[in-house]
VEXBALO-819335 format. One record per atom (N, C-alpha, C, O): residue number from 1; residue in three letters; chain; x, y, z negated. Coordinates in steps of 0.05 Angstrom, whole numbers, plus 5000, padded with zeros to 4 digits. Example, Ala and Ser with C-alpha at 12.3 -4.5 7.8 and 13.67 -1.06 7.14 Angstrom:
2
     n   res   chain      u      v      w
     1   ALA       A   5264   4886   4844
     1   ALA       A   5246   4910   4844
     1   ALA       A   5264   4934   4844
     1   ALA       A   5285   4934   4831
     2   SER       A   5257   4955   4858
     2   SER       A   5273   4979   4857
     2   SER       A   5258   5001   4843
     2   SER       A   5268   5023   4839
END
This chain:
184
     n   res   chain      u      v      w
     1   MET       A   6249   8307   4869
     1   MET       A   6230   8290   4883
     1   MET       A   6203   8291   4869
     1   MET       A   6201   8288   4844
     2   SER       A   6183   8296   4884
     2   SER       A   6156   8298   4873
     2   SER       A   6147   8270   4864
     2   SER       A   6153   8250   4876
     3   ILE       A   6132   8270   4843
     3   ILE       A   6121   8245   4833
     3   ILE       A   6101   8232   4852
     3   ILE       A   6095   8209   4851
     4   MET       A   6091   8248   4871
     4   MET       A   6071   8239   4890
     4   MET       A   6084   8223   4913
     4   MET       A   6070   8207   4926
     5   TYR       A   6110   8226   4919
     5   TYR       A   6122   8213   4942
     5   TYR       A   6120   8183   4941
     5   TYR       A   6113   8171   4962
     6   PRO       A   6126   8170   4919
     6   PRO       A   6123   8141   4919
     6   PRO       A   6094   8132   4924
     6   PRO       A   6090   8111   4937
     7   PHE       A   6075   8147   4916
     7   PHE       A   6047   8141   4921
     7   PHE       A   6040   8144   4951
     7   PHE       A   6025   8129   4962
     8   GLN       A   6051   8165   4963
     8   GLN       A   6047   8170   4992
     8   GLN       A   6060   8147   5007
     8   GLN       A   6048   8137   5027
     9   LEU       A   6084   8138   4999
     9   LEU       A   6097   8116   5013
     9   LEU       A   6081   8090   5009
     9   LEU       A   6077   8075   5029
    10   LEU       A   6071   8085   4986
    10   LEU       A   6054   8062   4981
    10   LEU       A   6029   8062   4998
    10   LEU       A   6022   8042   5010
    11   ALA       A   6016   8085   5000
    11   ALA       A   5992   8088   5017
    11   ALA       A   5999   8082   5047
    11   ALA       A   5984   8069   5061
    12   MET       A   6023   8092   5056
    12   MET       A   6031   8087   5083
    12   MET       A   6035   8057   5088
    12   MET       A   6027   8046   5109
    13   MET       A   6047   8044   5069
    13   MET       A   6053   8015   5071
    13   MET       A   6027   7999   5070
    13   MET       A   6025   7978   5084
    14   GLN       A   6008   8008   5055
    14   GLN       A   5982   7994   5053
    14   GLN       A   5966   7996   5079
    14   GLN       A   5950   7979   5085
    15   ASN       A   5971   8018   5094
    15   ASN       A   5957   8021   5119
    15   ASN       A   5963   7999   5139
    15   ASN       A   5946   7992   5156
    16   GLU       A   5987   7987   5137
    16   GLU       A   5994   7965   5155
    16   GLU       A   5977   7941   5151
    16   GLU       A   5975   7924   5169
    17   ARG       A   5964   7938   5129
    17   ARG       A   5948   7915   5123
    17   ARG       A   5918   7920   5126
    17   ARG       A   5901   7902   5121
    18   LYS       A   5911   7943   5135
    18   LYS       A   5882   7950   5138
    18   LYS       A   5872   7937   5164
    18   LYS       A   5887   7932   5183
    19   PRO       A   5846   7930   5164
    19   PRO       A   5834   7920   5189
    19   PRO       A   5836   7940   5211
    19   PRO       A   5836   7965   5206
    20   LEU       A   5838   7931   5236
    20   LEU       A   5842   7948   5259
    20   LEU       A   5820   7969   5261
    20   LEU       A   5825   7992   5268
    21   ASP       A   5795   7961   5256
    21   ASP       A   5773   7980   5258
    21   ASP       A   5776   8003   5239
    21   ASP       A   5772   8026   5245
    22   SER       A   5784   7996   5214
    22   SER       A   5789   8016   5193
    22   SER       A   5812   8035   5201
    22   SER       A   5810   8059   5197
    23   LEU       A   5833   8024   5212
    23   LEU       A   5856   8040   5220
    23   LEU       A   5848   8059   5243
    23   LEU       A   5855   8083   5242
    24   LYS       A   5834   8049   5262
    24   LYS       A   5825   8067   5285
    24   LYS       A   5807   8089   5275
    24   LYS       A   5809   8112   5284
    25   LYS       A   5790   8083   5257
    25   LYS       A   5772   8103   5246
    25   LYS       A   5788   8125   5231
    25   LYS       A   5782   8149   5234
    26   MET       A   5807   8116   5215
    26   MET       A   5824   8135   5201
    26   MET       A   5841   8152   5220
    26   MET       A   5843   8176   5217
    27   GLN       A   5853   8139   5241
    27   GLN       A   5869   8153   5261
    27   GLN       A   5852   8174   5275
    27   GLN       A   5861   8196   5280
    28   ASN       A   5828   8166   5283
    28   ASN       A   5811   8185   5298
    28   ASN       A   5803   8208   5281
    28   ASN       A   5801   8231   5291
    29   LEU       A   5797   8204   5256
    29   LEU       A   5790   8226   5237
    29   LEU       A   5814   8245   5234
    29   LEU       A   5811   8269   5236
    30   ARG       A   5838   8234   5230
    30   ARG       A   5862   8250   5227
    30   ARG       A   5868   8265   5253
    30   ARG       A   5877   8288   5252
    31   LEU       A   5865   8251   5275
    31   LEU       A   5869   8264   5301
    31   LEU       A   5850   8288   5305
    31   LEU       A   5858   8309   5314
    32   SER       A   5825   8283   5299
    32   SER       A   5805   8304   5301
    32   SER       A   5812   8329   5284
    32   SER       A   5810   8351   5292
    33   ASN       A   5821   8323   5259
    33   ASN       A   5829   8345   5241
    33   ASN       A   5854   8360   5252
    33   ASN       A   5855   8384   5251
    34   LEU       A   5873   8345   5263
    34   LEU       A   5897   8356   5274
    34   LEU       A   5891   8374   5298
    34   LEU       A   5901   8396   5301
    35   ILE       A   5874   8364   5316
    35   ILE       A   5866   8379   5340
    35   ILE       A   5852   8405   5332
    35   ILE       A   5858   8426   5343
    36   ARG       A   5834   8403   5314
    36   ARG       A   5819   8426   5305
    36   ARG       A   5838   8447   5292
    36   ARG       A   5836   8471   5297
    37   HIS       A   5857   8437   5276
    37   HIS       A   5876   8455   5263
    37   HIS       A   5893   8469   5284
    37   HIS       A   5898   8493   5283
    38   ALA       A   5903   8453   5304
    38   ALA       A   5920   8465   5325
    38   ALA       A   5904   8486   5341
    38   ALA       A   5914   8507   5347
    39   TYR       A   5879   8480   5347
    39   TYR       A   5862   8499   5362
    39   TYR       A   5857   8525   5347
    39   TYR       A   5859   8546   5358
    40   GLU       A   5852   8522   5321
    40   GLU       A   5845   8545   5305
    40   GLU       A   5870   8561   5295
    40   GLU       A   5867   8585   5289
    41   ASN       A   5893   8549   5294
    41   ASN       A   5916   8562   5282
    41   ASN       A   5941   8565   5299
    41   ASN       A   5958   8581   5292
    42   VAL       A   5944   8550   5321
    42   VAL       A   5968   8552   5337
    42   VAL       A   5961   8566   5364
    42   VAL       A   5947   8554   5380
    43   PRO       A   5971   8590   5368
    43   PRO       A   5964   8605   5392
    43   PRO       A   5969   8590   5418
    43   PRO       A   5953   8591   5437
    44   TYR       A   5991   8576   5420
    44   TYR       A   5998   8561   5444
    44   TYR       A   5976   8541   5451
    44   TYR       A   5967   8540   5474
    45   TYR       A   5967   8526   5431
    45   TYR       A   5946   8505   5436
    45   TYR       A   5919   8518   5440
    45   TYR       A   5903   8507   5456
    46   ARG       A   5913   8540   5427
    46   ARG       A   5888   8554   5433
    46   ARG       A   5887   8562   5462
    46   ARG       A   5867   8558   5476
    47   ASN       A   5909   8574   5472
    47   ASN       A   5910   8583   5500
    47   ASN       A   5909   8559   5519
    47   ASN       A   5895   8560   5539
    48   LEU       A   5923   8538   5513
    48   LEU       A   5922   8514   5529
    48   LEU       A   5894   8502   5531
    48   LEU       A   5884   8496   5553
    49   PHE       A   5881   8500   5509
    49   PHE       A   5853   8489   5509
    49   PHE       A   5834   8507   5524
    49   PHE       A   5818   8497   5540
    50   GLU       A   5836   8533   5520
    50   GLU       A   5818   8551   5534
    50   GLU       A   5823   8551   5564
    50   GLU       A   5805   8551   5580
    51   ARG       A   5849   8549   5572
    51   ARG       A   5856   8549   5601
    51   ARG       A   5845   8523   5614
    51   ARG       A   5836   8524   5637
    52   GLU       A   5844   8501   5599
    52   GLU       A   5835   8476   5609
    52   GLU       A   5805   8471   5603
    52   GLU       A   5794   8449   5609
    53   HIS       A   5792   8490   5590
    53   HIS       A   5763   8488   5582
    53   HIS       A   5758   8464   5565
    53   HIS       A   5740   8448   5569
    54   ILE       A   5776   8461   5544
    54   ILE       A   5773   8440   5525
    54   ILE       A   5767   8452   5497
    54   ILE       A   5778   8473   5491
    55   THR       A   5751   8439   5482
    55   THR       A   5746   8447   5454
    55   THR       A   5754   8424   5436
    55   THR       A   5756   8401   5446
    56   PRO       A   5758   8429   5411
    56   PRO       A   5765   8407   5392
    56   PRO       A   5743   8385   5392
    56   PRO       A   5750   8362   5387
    57   ASP       A   5718   8392   5397
    57   ASP       A   5697   8373   5398
    57   ASP       A   5699   8353   5421
    57   ASP       A   5687   8332   5421
    58   ASP       A   5715   8360   5441
    58   ASP       A   5719   8342   5464
    58   ASP       A   5739   8320   5458
    58   ASP       A   5739   8300   5472
    59   ILE       A   5754   8323   5437
    59   ILE       A   5774   8303   5429
    59   ILE       A   5764   8288   5404
    59   ILE       A   5768   8298   5382
    60   LYS       A   5751   8266   5408
    60   LYS       A   5740   8250   5386
    60   LYS       A   5756   8226   5379
    60   LYS       A   5754   8215   5356
    61   SER       A   5772   8216   5398
    61   SER       A   5788   8192   5393
    61   SER       A   5814   8193   5408
    61   SER       A   5819   8212   5424
    62   ILE       A   5831   8174   5403
    62   ILE       A   5857   8172   5416
    62   ILE       A   5853   8171   5446
    62   ILE       A   5869   8181   5462
    63   ASP       A   5831   8158   5455
    63   ASP       A   5826   8155   5483
    63   ASP       A   5821   8182   5497
    63   ASP       A   5825   8184   5521
    64   ASP       A   5813   8202   5482
    64   ASP       A   5807   8228   5493
    64   ASP       A   5832   8245   5497
    64   ASP       A   5830   8267   5509
    65   LEU       A   5855   8236   5488
    65   LEU       A   5879   8252   5490
    65   LEU       A   5887   8257   5519
    65   LEU       A   5901   8276   5525
    66   VAL       A   5878   8240   5538
    66   VAL       A   5884   8245   5566
    66   VAL       A   5872   8271   5577
    66   VAL       A   5880   8280   5598
    67   LYS       A   5853   8282   5562
    67   LYS       A   5840   8307   5571
    67   LYS       A   5859   8331   5566
    67   LYS       A   5856   8352   5579
    68   ILE       A   5879   8328   5549
    68   ILE       A   5898   8349   5543
    68   ILE       A   5922   8346   5561
    68   ILE       A   5935   8325   5561
    69   PRO       A   5928   8367   5577
    69   PRO       A   5952   8364   5594
    69   PRO       A   5978   8361   5577
    69   PRO       A   5980   8373   5556
    70   VAL       A   5996   8346   5588
    70   VAL       A   6022   8342   5575
    70   VAL       A   6038   8368   5576
    70   VAL       A   6040   8380   5598
    71   SER       A   6048   8376   5553
    71   SER       A   6065   8400   5552
    71   SER       A   6094   8392   5556
    71   SER       A   6103   8372   5545
    72   THR       A   6108   8407   5573
    72   THR       A   6137   8401   5577
    72   THR       A   6154   8420   5561
    72   THR       A   6145   8440   5550
    73   LYS       A   6179   8414   5561
    73   LYS       A   6199   8431   5548
    73   LYS       A   6198   8459   5560
    73   LYS       A   6200   8479   5547
    74   ALA       A   6195   8460   5587
    74   ALA       A   6194   8485   5601
    74   ALA       A   6169   8501   5592
    74   ALA       A   6171   8526   5589
    75   ASP       A   6147   8488   5587
    75   ASP       A   6123   8501   5577
    75   ASP       A   6128   8515   5550
    75   ASP       A   6120   8538   5546
    76   PHE       A   6142   8500   5533
    76   PHE       A   6147   8511   5506
    76   PHE       A   6167   8534   5507
    76   PHE       A   6166   8552   5490
    77   THR       A   6187   8533   5525
    77   THR       A   6207   8554   5526
    77   THR       A   6196   8580   5539
    77   THR       A   6209   8601   5536
    78   GLN       A   6173   8578   5552
    78   GLN       A   6162   8602   5565
    78   GLN       A   6143   8618   5547
    78   GLN       A   6132   8638   5556
    79   VAL       A   6140   8609   5523
    79   VAL       A   6122   8624   5504
    79   VAL       A   6139   8635   5481
    79   VAL       A   6161   8626   5476
    80   GLU       A   6128   8654   5467
    80   GLU       A   6141   8665   5443
    80   GLU       A   6143   8643   5422
    80   GLU       A   6124   8628   5418
    81   PRO       A   6166   8641   5409
    81   PRO       A   6169   8620   5388
    81   PRO       A   6147   8620   5367
    81   PRO       A   6138   8599   5358
    82   ASP       A   6137   8643   5359
    82   ASP       A   6116   8645   5339
    82   ASP       A   6090   8634   5349
    82   ASP       A   6072   8627   5333
    83   ASP       A   6086   8632   5375
    83   ASP       A   6061   8621   5386
    83   ASP       A   6060   8591   5383
    83   ASP       A   6039   8579   5387
    84   LEU       A   6082   8579   5375
    84   LEU       A   6083   8550   5370
    84   LEU       A   6080   8543   5341
    84   LEU       A   6079   8519   5334
    85   ILE       A   6078   8563   5324
    85   ILE       A   6076   8559   5295
    85   ILE       A   6048   8565   5286
    85   ILE       A   6037   8586   5293
    86   ALA       A   6037   8547   5270
    86   ALA       A   6009   8552   5260
    86   ALA       A   6009   8577   5243
    86   ALA       A   6027   8583   5228
    87   LYS       A   5987   8592   5245
    87   LYS       A   5984   8617   5231
    87   LYS       A   5987   8614   5200
    87   LYS       A   5997   8631   5187
    88   ASN       A   5977   8591   5190
    88   ASN       A   5979   8586   5162
    88   ASN       A   6008   8578   5153
    88   ASN       A   6013   8574   5129
    89   TYR       A   6026   8576   5172
    89   TYR       A   6054   8570   5166
    89   TYR       A   6073   8592   5174
    89   TYR       A   6097   8590   5168
    90   ILE       A   6063   8613   5187
    90   ILE       A   6080   8633   5198
    90   ILE       A   6098   8646   5177
    90   ILE       A   6121   8654   5184
    91   ASN       A   6089   8649   5153
    91   ASN       A   6105   8661   5131
    91   ASN       A   6117   8641   5112
    91   ASN       A   6130   8648   5093
    92   ALA       A   6113   8615   5118
    92   ALA       A   6124   8594   5101
    92   ALA       A   6153   8591   5107
    92   ALA       A   6163   8597   5128
    93   PRO       A   6168   8580   5087
    93   PRO       A   6197   8575   5093
    93   PRO       A   6200   8551   5111
    93   PRO       A   6196   8528   5103
    94   LEU       A   6207   8557   5136
    94   LEU       A   6210   8536   5156
    94   LEU       A   6239   8532   5162
    94   LEU       A   6256   8550   5161
    95   VAL       A   6246   8507   5169
    95   VAL       A   6273   8501   5177
    95   VAL       A   6273   8501   5208
    95   VAL       A   6256   8488   5220
    96   LYS       A   6291   8516   5219
    96   LYS       A   6292   8518   5248
    96   LYS       A   6316   8502   5258
    96   LYS       A   6338   8504   5248
    97   LYS       A   6311   8485   5278
    97   LYS       A   6332   8469   5290
    97   LYS       A   6333   8476   5320
    97   LYS       A   6314   8486   5332
    98   ARG       A   6356   8470   5331
    98   ARG       A   6360   8477   5360
    98   ARG       A   6371   8452   5373
    98   ARG       A   6390   8439   5363
    99   THR       A   6361   8445   5397
    99   THR       A   6372   8423   5412
    99   THR       A   6398   8432   5424
    99   THR       A   6404   8456   5425
   100   SER       A   6414   8413   5432
   100   SER       A   6441   8419   5443
   100   SER       A   6440   8433   5470
   100   SER       A   6459   8446   5477
   101   GLY       A   6418   8431   5484
   101   GLY       A   6416   8443   5510
   101   GLY       A   6429   8426   5532
   101   GLY       A   6437   8437   5553
   102   SER       A   6431   8400   5527
   102   SER       A   6445   8383   5546
   102   SER       A   6430   8382   5573
   102   SER       A   6442   8375   5594
   103   THR       A   6404   8389   5573
   103   THR       A   6389   8390   5598
   103   THR       A   6391   8417   5611
   103   THR       A   6379   8423   5632
   104   GLY       A   6407   8435   5599
   104   GLY       A   6411   8462   5610
   104   GLY       A   6392   8482   5597
   104   GLY       A   6393   8505   5603
   105   MET       A   6374   8472   5579
   105   MET       A   6355   8490   5567
   105   MET       A   6353   8483   5537
   105   MET       A   6338   8466   5529
   106   PRO       A   6368   8498   5520
   106   PRO       A   6365   8493   5491
   106   PRO       A   6337   8500   5482
   106   PRO       A   6324   8517   5493
   107   PHE       A   6329   8486   5461
   107   PHE       A   6302   8490   5451
   107   PHE       A   6303   8493   5421
   107   PHE       A   6316   8477   5407
   108   VAL       A   6289   8513   5410
   108   VAL       A   6288   8518   5381
   108   VAL       A   6261   8508   5372
   108   VAL       A   6240   8516   5383
   109   PHE       A   6260   8492   5351
   109   PHE       A   6235   8484   5339
   109   PHE       A   6237   8487   5309
   109   PHE       A   6258   8487   5297
   110   ALA       A   6214   8489   5296
   110   ALA       A   6213   8493   5267
   110   ALA       A   6196   8472   5254
   110   ALA       A   6177   8462   5266
   111   PHE       A   6203   8465   5230
   111   PHE       A   6187   8447   5214
   111   PHE       A   6188   8455   5185
   111   PHE       A   6207   8468   5176
   112   SER       A   6168   8446   5170
   112   SER       A   6167   8453   5142
   112   SER       A   6181   8432   5125
   112   SER       A   6188   8411   5135
   113   ARG       A   6185   8438   5100
   113   ARG       A   6196   8419   5081
   113   ARG       A   6179   8394   5079
   113   ARG       A   6189   8372   5078
   114   GLU       A   6152   8398   5080
   114   GLU       A   6134   8376   5079
   114   GLU       A   6136   8358   5103
   114   GLU       A   6134   8334   5101
   115   ASP       A   6141   8370   5127
   115   ASP       A   6145   8355   5151
   115   ASP       A   6169   8336   5148
   115   ASP       A   6168   8313   5155
   116   ASN       A   6190   8347   5137
   116   ASN       A   6214   8332   5133
   116   ASN       A   6210   8309   5113
   116   ASN       A   6220   8287   5117
   117   ILE       A   6194   8314   5092
   117   ILE       A   6188   8293   5072
   117   ILE       A   6172   8271   5085
   117   ILE       A   6178   8247   5081
   118   ILE       A   6152   8278   5101
   118   ILE       A   6136   8258   5115
   118   ILE       A   6153   8241   5133
   118   ILE       A   6150   8217   5135
   119   LYS       A   6171   8254   5148
   119   LYS       A   6189   8239   5166
   119   LYS       A   6206   8219   5150
   119   LYS       A   6209   8196   5157
   120   ASP       A   6217   8229   5127
   120   ASP       A   6233   8211   5110
   120   ASP       A   6217   8188   5099
   120   ASP       A   6226   8165   5097
   121   LEU       A   6192   8193   5091
   121   LEU       A   6174   8172   5081
   121   LEU       A   6168   8152   5103
   121   LEU       A   6167   8128   5098
   122   MET       A   6164   8161   5128
   122   MET       A   6159   8143   5150
   122   MET       A   6184   8125   5155
   122   MET       A   6181   8101   5160
   123   LEU       A   6207   8137   5154
   123   LEU       A   6232   8121   5157
   123   LEU       A   6234   8101   5134
   123   LEU       A   6242   8078   5139
   124   ALA       A   6228   8109   5110
   124   ALA       A   6230   8091   5087
   124   ALA       A   6210   8068   5091
   124   ALA       A   6217   8045   5085
   125   ARG       A   6187   8074   5101
   125   ARG       A   6167   8052   5106
   125   ARG       A   6178   8032   5126
   125   ARG       A   6175   8008   5123
   126   ILE       A   6190   8043   5148
   126   ILE       A   6201   8025   5168
   126   ILE       A   6223   8007   5156
   126   ILE       A   6224   7983   5160
   127   PHE       A   6241   8020   5141
   127   PHE       A   6263   8005   5128
   127   PHE       A   6253   7983   5110
   127   PHE       A   6261   7960   5111
   128   LEU       A   6234   7991   5092
   128   LEU       A   6224   7971   5073
   128   LEU       A   6208   7949   5086
   128   LEU       A   6210   7926   5078
   129   THR       A   6193   7956   5107
   129   THR       A   6178   7935   5121
   129   THR       A   6196   7915   5135
   129   THR       A   6189   7892   5138
   130   ASN       A   6220   7925   5143
   130   ASN       A   6238   7907   5157
   130   ASN       A   6260   7895   5139
   130   ASN       A   6280   7886   5149
   131   GLY       A   6255   7895   5113
   131   GLY       A   6272   7880   5095
   131   GLY       A   6295   7896   5082
   131   GLY       A   6313   7884   5071
   132   PHE       A   6294   7922   5084
   132   PHE       A   6315   7938   5071
   132   PHE       A   6315   7933   5041
   132   PHE       A   6294   7933   5028
   133   ASN       A   6339   7930   5031
   133   ASN       A   6342   7925   5002
   133   ASN       A   6363   7944   4992
   133   ASN       A   6386   7943   5000
   134   ILE       A   6355   7962   4974
   134   ILE       A   6374   7982   4964
   134   ILE       A   6397   7970   4948
   134   ILE       A   6417   7983   4943
   135   PHE       A   6394   7945   4940
   135   PHE       A   6415   7932   4924
   135   PHE       A   6435   7917   4941
   135   PHE       A   6455   7906   4931
   136   LYS       A   6430   7915   4967
   136   LYS       A   6447   7901   4985
   136   LYS       A   6471   7919   4992
   136   LYS       A   6468   7943   4996
   137   LYS       A   6495   7908   4992
   137   LYS       A   6519   7924   4998
   137   LYS       A   6520   7931   5027
   137   LYS       A   6512   7915   5045
   138   ARG       A   6528   7956   5033
   138   ARG       A   6531   7966   5060
   138   ARG       A   6557   7981   5063
   138   ARG       A   6567   7993   5044
   139   VAL       A   6568   7980   5087
   139   VAL       A   6592   7995   5093
   139   VAL       A   6586   8014   5116
   139   VAL       A   6574   8006   5136
   140   HIS       A   6593   8039   5113
   140   HIS       A   6588   8059   5134
   140   HIS       A   6615   8068   5144
   140   HIS       A   6632   8078   5129
   141   ILE       A   6620   8066   5170
   141   ILE       A   6644   8076   5182
   141   ILE       A   6635   8098   5201
   141   ILE       A   6618   8094   5219
   142   MET       A   6646   8122   5197
   142   MET       A   6636   8145   5212
   142   MET       A   6658   8157   5229
   142   MET       A   6681   8154   5224
   143   ASP       A   6649   8171   5249
   143   ASP       A   6667   8185   5267
   143   ASP       A   6678   8209   5253
   143   ASP       A   6663   8227   5246
   144   PRO       A   6704   8210   5247
   144   PRO       A   6716   8232   5232
   144   PRO       A   6714   8258   5246
   144   PRO       A   6715   8279   5233
   145   GLN       A   6711   8258   5273
   145   GLN       A   6709   8283   5287
   145   GLN       A   6683   8298   5281
   145   GLN       A   6682   8323   5283
   146   SER       A   6663   8283   5273
   146   SER       A   6637   8296   5268
   146   SER       A   6635   8305   5239
   146   SER       A   6615   8318   5232
   147   MET       A   6654   8298   5223
   147   MET       A   6653   8305   5194
   147   MET       A   6666   8332   5189
   147   MET       A   6689   8337   5195
   148   THR       A   6650   8350   5178
   148   THR       A   6661   8376   5168
   148   THR       A   6651   8379   5140
   148   THR       A   6633   8365   5131
   149   SER       A   6661   8399   5126
   149   SER       A   6651   8404   5099
   149   SER       A   6622   8412   5099
   149   SER       A   6607   8407   5080
   150   GLU       A   6613   8424   5121
   150   GLU       A   6585   8432   5123
   150   GLU       A   6565   8409   5127
   150   GLU       A   6543   8410   5117
   151   ASN       A   6573   8389   5143
   151   ASN       A   6554   8368   5150
   151   ASN       A   6560   8341   5137
   151   ASN       A   6547   8322   5144
   152   ALA       A   6580   8340   5120
   152   ALA       A   6589   8314   5109
   152   ALA       A   6566   8299   5095
   152   ALA       A   6560   8276   5101
   153   SER       A   6553   8313   5077
   153   SER       A   6531   8299   5062
   153   SER       A   6508   8293   5080
   153   SER       A   6496   8272   5077
   154   ALA       A   6501   8311   5098
   154   ALA       A   6479   8305   5116
   154   ALA       A   6486   8282   5135
   154   ALA       A   6468   8265   5140
   155   SER       A   6511   8281   5144
   155   SER       A   6518   8259   5162
   155   SER       A   6517   8232   5148
   155   SER       A   6507   8213   5159
   156   ILE       A   6525   8232   5123
   156   ILE       A   6524   8206   5108
   156   ILE       A   6495   8198   5104
   156   ILE       A   6489   8175   5108
   157   ARG       A   6478   8217   5097
   157   ARG       A   6450   8210   5093
   157   ARG       A   6437   8201   5119
   157   ARG       A   6423   8181   5119
   158   LEU       A   6443   8215   5141
   158   LEU       A   6430   8208   5166
   158   LEU       A   6440   8182   5178
   158   LEU       A   6426   8169   5193
   159   THR       A   6464   8173   5171
   159   THR       A   6474   8149   5182
   159   THR       A   6470   8125   5164
   159   THR       A   6481   8103   5169
   160   SER       A   6454   8128   5143
   160   SER       A   6448   8106   5125
   160   SER       A   6426   8089   5138
   160   SER       A   6403   8089   5128
   161   ILE       A   6432   8075   5159
   161   ILE       A   6413   8058   5173
   161   ILE       A   6416   8029   5163
   161   ILE       A   6438   8018   5164
   162   PRO       A   6394   8018   5152
   162   PRO       A   6397   7991   5141
   162   PRO       A   6398   7969   5163
   162   PRO       A   6386   7973   5185
   163   THR       A   6411   7948   5158
   163   THR       A   6409   7924   5175
   163   THR       A   6394   7904   5159
   163   THR       A   6394   7904   5135
   164   THR       A   6381   7885   5173
   164   THR       A   6364   7866   5159
   164   THR       A   6374   7838   5163
   164   THR       A   6363   7820   5150
   165   ARG       A   6393   7832   5180
   165   ARG       A   6401   7805   5185
   165   ARG       A   6431   7800   5182
   165   ARG       A   6442   7784   5197
   166   ASN       A   6444   7814   5164
   166   ASN       A   6473   7810   5160
   166   ASN       A   6489   7811   5185
   166   ASN       A   6505   7793   5190
   167   LYS       A   6484   7831   5202
   167   LYS       A   6499   7833   5227
   167   LYS       A   6511   7861   5229
   167   LYS       A   6502   7879   5216
   168   LEU       A   6530   7863   5247
   168   LEU       A   6543   7888   5252
   168   LEU       A   6526   7903   5273
   168   LEU       A   6519   7892   5294
   169   GLU       A   6519   7928   5267
   169   GLU       A   6505   7944   5286
   169   GLU       A   6522   7967   5295
   169   GLU       A   6534   7980   5278
   170   VAL       A   6524   7972   5320
   170   VAL       A   6540   7994   5331
   170   VAL       A   6522   8011   5349
   170   VAL       A   6506   8000   5365
   171   GLY       A   6523   8037   5345
   171   GLY       A   6507   8054   5362
   171   GLY       A   6512   8083   5357
   171   GLY       A   6528   8090   5338
   172   SER       A   6500   8100   5372
   172   SER       A   6503   8129   5367
   172   SER       A   6478   8139   5354
   172   SER       A   6456   8129   5360
   173   PHE       A   6480   8158   5337
   173   PHE       A   6457   8168   5322
   173   PHE       A   6462   8198   5318
   173   PHE       A   6483   8206   5309
   174   MET       A   6442   8214   5324
   174   MET       A   6445   8243   5321
   174   MET       A   6469   8254   5336
   174   MET       A   6489   8261   5324
   175   SER       A   6467   8255   5361
   175   SER       A   6486   8265   5380
   175   SER       A   6512   8248   5379
   175   SER       A   6511   8224   5384
   176   SER       A   6535   8260   5373
   176   SER       A   6560   8246   5376
   176   SER       A   6569   8230   5352
   176   SER       A   6589   8216   5353
   177   ARG       A   6554   8231   5330
   177   ARG       A   6562   8216   5306
   177   ARG       A   6559   8186   5312
   177   ARG       A   6538   8177   5321
   178   LEU       A   6579   8171   5306
   178   LEU       A   6578   8142   5309
   178   LEU       A   6575   8130   5282
   178   LEU       A   6585   8140   5262
   179   TYR       A   6562   8107   5282
   179   TYR       A   6561   8092   5257
   179   TYR       A   6565   8063   5262
   179   TYR       A   6557   8053   5283
   180   PHE       A   6578   8050   5243
   180   PHE       A   6580   8021   5243
   180   PHE       A   6569   8013   5216
   180   PHE       A   6574   8027   5196
   181   GLU       A   6555   7992   5215
   181   GLU       A   6545   7984   5189
   181   GLU       A   6546   7954   5186
   181   GLU       A   6539   7939   5204
   182   ILE       A   6555   7946   5163
   182   ILE       A   6557   7917   5157
   182   ILE       A   6541   7913   5131
   182   ILE       A   6547   7926   5111
   183   SER       A   6522   7896   5132
   183   SER       A   6507   7889   5107
   183   SER       A   6519   7863   5098
   183   SER       A   6522   7844   5113
   184   LEU       A   6527   7863   5073
   184   LEU       A   6539   7839   5062
   184   LEU       A   6520   7824   5044
   184   LEU       A   6527   7803   5032
END
């Protein structure tokens, strides 16, 4: 674990206490940077923007997102997979995942190690904000059908969902894996 991750988590948590004006300004700046990066580095978005006669300068705030047409799963499956990956990531070690295809159309998507870390930090922020306590006892009951030697550790990690009010939670998480959790 990088020494920077706790600081990134702390910064994320501090954002919740910022004034709304400051948050909107930060969001708009980050959105502008993201749009410009996508336009300059991701062939799919470059083509989409050009087809719709949009430039990154047209997207200055969250309110401007309506100018970008919504992309569907069908749109993504009709392009080459590499057209969805930023040029500066094309040779990076990416993790590729595939949807189950329950809609009749499986989809392959890729993300970087950093993407996964940011996702985990966002989940940690949610858990901590809602009262998660690492010292509280928890019981995990898992669907034995979903457990194999290949996914056992990942399943346990993915089903570690905290409860905040000493109650039993039942639900499905990550396709067919079931979890029950009791916080004591």
